Backbone bond lengths (Angstrom), bond angles and torsions (degrees), N, CA, C in turn:
res aa  C-N    CA-C-N  psi(-1)  N-CA   C-N-CA  omega(-1)  CA-C   N-CA-C  phi
1 M - - - 1.454 - - 1.531 108.75 -
2 L 1.324 115.24 136.32 1.461 121.10 -179.73 1.528 111.02 -77.44
3 P 1.333 116.83 147.73 1.465 119.20 173.07 1.527 109.86 -61.86
4 D 1.322 117.57 153.71 1.460 122.87 -176.84 1.523 113.41 -52.78
5 K 1.320 118.11 -37.99 1.469 119.90 -176.01 1.525 113.07 -66.38
6 Y 1.345 118.65 -15.90 1.456 121.33 -179.80 1.531 113.29 -101.99
7 R 1.286 118.68 -8.11 1.461 121.56 -174.57 1.523 113.08 -69.57
8 E 1.311 118.56 -27.91 1.459 121.64 -176.33 1.519 113.04 -98.13
9 V 1.321 118.81 8.50 1.458 121.44 179.61 1.531 108.29 -76.08
10 H 1.327 116.00 119.50 1.452 120.61 -178.14 1.528 112.09 -98.98
11 R 1.304 115.97 -24.62 1.471 119.62 177.85 1.535 107.49 -155.20
12 Y 1.309 115.06 158.27 1.457 119.72 177.13 1.517 109.07 -148.11
13 L 1.295 115.31 166.41 1.455 121.63 -175.77 1.529 108.41 -120.25
14 P 1.333 117.61 90.14 1.465 119.64 -178.11 1.526 112.09 -76.41
15 L 1.279 115.61 151.86 1.458 122.48 175.62 1.521 107.26 -98.67
16 V 1.321 117.05 121.76 1.457 121.90 -174.16 1.522 112.07 -79.88
17 M 1.316 117.45 -34.47 1.464 121.10 179.79 1.516 108.44 -146.18
18 G 1.298 117.06 166.87 1.450 120.47 -179.66 1.523 112.07 -70.79
19 V 1.317 116.22 135.41 1.462 121.46 174.71 1.517 108.23 -133.28
20 L 1.305 116.07 170.61 1.450 120.38 -179.74 1.525 111.27 -68.44
21 F 1.321 116.10 144.40 1.460 121.11 179.98 1.525 111.62 -59.35
22 A 1.316 117.78 -42.74 1.464 121.25 -177.40 1.526 111.06 -61.17
23 T 1.304 117.31 -41.42 1.460 121.02 179.60 1.521 110.50 -69.18
24 T 1.323 117.14 -42.60 1.463 121.22 178.20 1.523 109.95 -60.26
25 Y 1.321 116.49 -45.09 1.465 120.99 178.70 1.524 110.74 -59.12
26 E 1.302 116.49 -46.24 1.472 121.30 -178.59 1.529 111.07 -64.29
27 L 1.319 117.28 -45.63 1.459 120.58 -179.28 1.522 110.74 -65.14
28 M 1.319 118.16 -44.70 1.463 121.28 -179.55 1.528 111.51 -65.90
29 T 1.323 117.26 -38.07 1.465 120.76 177.46 1.522 110.03 -61.36
30 R 1.307 116.62 -46.33 1.476 120.76 179.39 1.528 110.74 -66.33
31 F 1.321 117.11 -41.87 1.463 122.14 -179.95 1.533 110.66 -58.99
32 Y 1.334 117.36 -51.57 1.460 120.16 -177.72 1.528 112.04 -69.10
33 K 1.311 117.99 -33.32 1.459 120.58 176.05 1.529 109.71 -62.16
34 K 1.310 116.21 -43.65 1.462 120.76 -179.47 1.529 111.14 -66.21
35 M 1.310 117.64 -36.67 1.458 120.76 178.97 1.524 111.95 -74.59
36 L 1.325 116.87 -48.66 1.459 120.91 -171.33 1.522 113.72 -85.61
37 Q 1.317 117.79 -41.06 1.467 120.11 -178.11 1.526 112.19 -91.28
38 D 1.322 116.52 -42.76 1.465 120.33 -177.40 1.525 112.54 -88.52
39 K 1.351 116.59 -6.27 1.470 122.89 176.79 1.527 113.88 60.67
40 L 1.336 116.99 33.62 1.458 120.94 176.44 1.523 109.48 -83.65
41 A 1.318 116.48 153.25 1.464 121.22 173.97 1.529 108.26 -63.73
42 P 1.332 118.46 151.21 1.467 120.38 -177.85 1.526 114.09 -53.23
43 A 1.317 117.93 -46.20 1.471 120.09 -178.82 1.528 111.19 -63.76
44 V 1.322 116.93 -39.31 1.465 121.19 179.31 1.528 110.08 -69.41
45 G 1.326 116.77 -40.33 1.465 120.94 178.02 1.516 112.53 -62.53
46 L 1.333 116.29 -42.35 1.463 120.14 178.57 1.521 110.49 -65.01
47 R 1.314 116.61 -47.12 1.473 119.47 -179.31 1.518 110.84 -61.98
48 S 1.313 117.10 -40.67 1.460 121.36 178.85 1.534 110.91 -62.73
49 A 1.321 116.53 -43.02 1.468 120.68 177.75 1.529 110.37 -64.80
50 Q 1.332 116.67 -39.02 1.463 120.24 179.54 1.526 111.67 -68.23
51 I 1.302 117.86 -24.01 1.461 121.01 176.06 1.530 110.40 -79.90
52 E 1.327 117.16 -34.76 1.464 121.35 -178.46 1.529 113.53 -74.45
53 V 1.331 117.06 -42.50 1.470 120.62 -173.87 1.531 112.94 -57.81
54 P 1.331 120.49 -41.70 1.476 119.22 179.70 1.530 114.03 -67.48
55 Q 1.320 117.54 -7.42 1.461 119.62 176.12 1.522 111.85 -72.37
56 V 1.332 116.57 -16.93 1.469 121.34 172.35 1.531 106.04 -78.74
57 P 1.329 118.10 119.72 1.474 120.68 -171.98 1.537 115.09 -49.88
58 E 1.306 118.56 -41.88 1.467 119.12 -176.81 1.530 113.15 -78.73
59 W 1.337 118.50 -5.01 1.463 121.89 179.85 1.523 112.16 -115.96
60 Q 1.311 118.23 25.16 1.457 121.06 -177.79 1.525 113.36 -71.89
61 S 1.300 117.71 -29.04 1.458 121.13 -179.16 1.533 110.73 -65.07
62 P 1.334 118.08 138.52 1.469 120.88 176.66 1.529 113.20 -57.85
63 Y 1.303 117.75 -18.98 1.468 121.55 176.86 1.524 110.98 -53.30
64 Y 1.319 117.39 -33.95 1.456 121.91 -173.98 1.523 114.37 -85.58
65 W 1.322 119.54 -23.01 1.449 119.91 -172.95 1.530 115.33 -132.80
66 A 1.326 118.85 -11.59 1.464 120.58 -174.16 1.528 114.09 -89.76
67 A 1.311 118.23 -2.65 1.466 120.54 -174.92 1.526 113.37 -82.93
68 F 1.319 117.85 5.41 1.457 121.27 -176.68 1.523 110.42 -109.55
69 G 1.313 116.21 137.00 1.458 121.29 176.84 1.513 109.63 -146.62
70 L 1.298 116.92 132.20 1.457 122.32 -178.92 1.520 109.22 -79.58
71 Q 1.326 116.62 132.27 1.459 121.07 178.93 1.518 109.30 -129.31
72 G 1.306 116.11 151.31 1.459 120.82 179.42 1.507 110.41 116.31
73 E 1.318 116.86 -150.43 1.461 121.15 -178.95 1.522 110.26 -61.24
74 W 1.298 116.64 137.45 1.466 121.45 -177.58 1.518 112.10 -84.96
75 N 1.326 118.95 -16.61 1.471 120.50 -176.75 1.495 112.57 -105.61
């Protein structure tokens, strides 16, 4: 049985491989801004953040932004 704090989790964003903290911070900041302020759906917010992060020259490699995938409820 799961602890109470995990029972209401409908979706989560797992990290598939290790990435730099600075890149993770930047991607997550953009992702949550898009979801909470711009009112985008989680999948759309993540994809939008993943499109923006490679625009920073030193983070163009997929190593920095492709390790994230939304899992759980799709809506």
